[in-house]
TORKEFI-885777 format. One line per 8 residues: number of its first residue (from 1); their letters; for each residue x, z, y of C-alpha. Coordinates in Angstrom, 2 decimals. Each point is the difference from the previous one (the first is absolute). Layout:
N
NUM	A	X:Z:Y ~ ...
END
This chain:
160
1	MKKDNLLF	129.98:100.89:83.78 ~ -2.78:-0.04:-2.62 ~ -2.29:-3.07:-0.22 ~ -3.09:1.95:1.11 ~ 1.72:1.35:3.04 ~ 1.14:-3.39:1.01 ~ -3.45:-1.46:-0.46 ~ -1.56:2.76:1.95
9	ILIALIVI	2.31:-0.54:2.91 ~ -0.30:-3.78:-0.14 ~ -3.76:-0.10:0.07 ~ -0.12:2.51:2.91 ~ 2.62:-2.07:1.79 ~ -1.77:-3.28:-0.36 ~ -3.14:1.60:1.38 ~ 1.95:1.43:3.01
17	ILDQASKF	1.60:-3.44:0.75 ~ -3.31:-1.89:-0.32 ~ -1.65:2.60:2.16 ~ 2.53:0.02:2.83 ~ 0.53:-3.79:-0.07 ~ -3.65:-0.72:0.23 ~ -0.54:2.65:2.89 ~ 3.04:-1.57:1.76
25	IISGSIHY	-1.43:-3.45:-0.28 ~ -3.46:1.03:1.10 ~ 1.40:1.99:3.00 ~ 2.02:-2.98:1.02 ~ -2.61:-2.67:-0.40 ~ -3.37:1.58:0.81 ~ -0.70:1.82:3.38 ~ -1.20:3.58:-0.28
33	FESISVID	-3.85:0.00:-0.55 ~ 0.07:-3.79:-0.68 ~ -2.01:-1.28:-2.93 ~ 0.74:-3.26:-1.91 ~ -2.56:-1.14:-2.48 ~ 1.42:-0.93:-3.44 ~ -3.26:-0.28:-1.98 ~ -2.93:-0.20:2.37
41	GFFNLVNV	-2.55:2.74:-0.53 ~ 2.37:2.01:-2.36 ~ 3.63:0.45:1.07 ~ 2.05:0.15:3.17 ~ 3.52:0.77:1.00 ~ 0.04:2.63:2.71 ~ 2.66:2.05:1.72 ~ -1.09:3.64:0.42
49	TNRGMAFG	1.73:3.35:-0.18 ~ -1.62:2.88:-1.92 ~ 1.18:3.28:1.39 ~ -2.15:1.93:-2.46 ~ -0.30:0.22:-3.82 ~ -1.30:-2.43:-2.58 ~ -2.86:-2.22:1.12 ~ 0.36:1.13:3.59
57	MMNRPDAG	-0.98:3.59:-0.35 ~ 1.38:2.05:2.87 ~ 1.01:-3.15:1.70 ~ 0.51:0.77:3.62 ~ 2.22:-1.51:2.67 ~ 1.70:3.34:0.74 ~ 1.08:0.86:-3.46 ~ 1.76:3.13:1.25
65	MSLYFLIA	0.58:2.73:-2.67 ~ -1.89:-1.99:-2.59 ~ 2.91:-2.49:-0.13 ~ 2.37:2.74:-1.03 ~ -2.48:1.42:-2.47 ~ -0.58:-3.45:-1.69 ~ 3.83:-0.52:-0.04 ~ 0.47:3.45:-1.68
73	VTIIAIFL	-2.89:-0.67:-2.52 ~ 1.48:-3.40:-0.87 ~ 3.48:1.39:-0.58 ~ -1.45:2.62:-2.23 ~ -2.06:-2.58:-1.91 ~ 3.09:-2.12:-0.45 ~ 1.96:3.06:-1.34 ~ -2.78:0.80:-2.47
81	IIIWFAKL	-0.24:-3.53:-1.28 ~ 3.76:0.03:-0.68 ~ -0.39:3.43:-1.84 ~ -2.93:-1.38:-1.98 ~ 2.11:-3.08:-1.09 ~ 3.00:2.22:-0.93 ~ -2.22:2.15:-2.19 ~ -1.77:-2.93:-1.86
89	KQGDRRLL	0.22:0.17:-3.79 ~ 0.58:-3.19:-2.01 ~ -3.51:-0.59:-0.78 ~ -1.00:0.28:3.61 ~ 2.44:-2.62:1.21 ~ -2.94:-2.38:0.63 ~ -0.70:2.11:3.12 ~ 3.33:-1.30:1.45
97	FGLSLILG	-1.57:-3.20:1.40 ~ -2.68:1.98:1.85 ~ 2.39:2.71:1.35 ~ 2.39:-2.74:1.15 ~ -2.65:-1.71:1.99 ~ -1.17:3.22:1.54 ~ 3.62:0.96:0.86 ~ 0.77:-3.49:1.56
105	GGIGNLID	-3.23:0.06:1.92 ~ 0.62:3.57:1.32 ~ 3.41:-0.78:1.17 ~ -1.23:-3.33:1.66 ~ -2.55:1.92:1.99 ~ 2.41:2.80:0.78 ~ 2.55:-2.41:1.50 ~ -2.89:-1.21:2.34
113	RIRVKGVT	-0.91:3.59:0.91 ~ 3.49:0.81:1.01 ~ 0.77:-3.47:1.63 ~ -3.22:-0.68:1.92 ~ -1.87:3.25:-0.14 ~ -2.79:-1.49:-2.21 ~ -0.58:-2.56:-2.80 ~ -0.10:-3.69:0.68
121	DFIDIYIG	-3.16:-1.41:-1.81 ~ -0.85:-3.67:-0.15 ~ -2.37:-0.84:-2.85 ~ -3.58:-0.09:1.22 ~ -2.52:-0.55:-2.73 ~ -3.66:-0.25:0.96 ~ -3.45:-1.46:-0.89 ~ -2.08:-0.81:3.09
129	SHHWPAFN	0.37:2.71:2.44 ~ 1.09:2.57:-2.68 ~ 3.79:0.53:0.21 ~ 2.08:2.04:-2.52 ~ 2.58:1.90:2.09 ~ 3.09:-2.23:0.54 ~ 2.79:0.80:-2.45 ~ 3.53:-1.33:-1.00
137	VADSAITI	2.21:-0.55:-3.04 ~ 0.96:3.56:-0.28 ~ -3.58:1.15:-0.06 ~ -0.85:-2.61:-2.68 ~ 3.01:1.30:-2.12 ~ -1.13:3.56:0.43 ~ -3.67:-0.97:-1.05 ~ 1.08:-2.03:-3.09
145	GTIWIAVF	2.45:2.63:-0.98 ~ -2.58:2.75:0.20 ~ -2.56:-2.09:-2.01 ~ 2.68:-0.81:-2.60 ~ 0.77:3.77:-0.48 ~ -3.63:0.97:-0.02 ~ -0.76:-2.65:-2.69 ~ 3.00:1.15:-2.13
153	IVFFNPSK	-1.04:3.60:0.28 ~ -3.57:-0.54:-0.76 ~ 0.30:-2.64:-2.77 ~ 3.55:0.18:-1.52 ~ 1.19:3.56:0.50 ~ 2.39:0.65:-2.98 ~ -0.63:3.69:0.19 ~ -3.70:-0.46:-1.38
END
């Protein structure tokens, strides 16, 4: 196996393990809808399930057909990430880290959607009464990976 392939899989696997382990710990130690203050006025640990998309869009208790739609879209996105990685040229290998983060995050959230019909979120960042939608390790990995890729494409694209 090529070094790049191994690194791609390893990073994604680390994200999946961290994501699933953190969700397991939260689900086992914090009651549903409970909030524990970590940094007063800024950061809580919570236990909520997002049955919708990113940042709670389409979040409804009766996910219905949207659950299957989100599972299908996630599987397609994972497939496209793997194809993108496979087609990377040598100069584009710096994209590997971002793609791996997105892949791991996508798989982590896909596992939740299949297992509990939603995504377990537990990081609650807020200032005063203004809360950012709760999120998790997978969401963080997807966001960081997306920013990594965007910065690379805008500032370091070798095809310029």
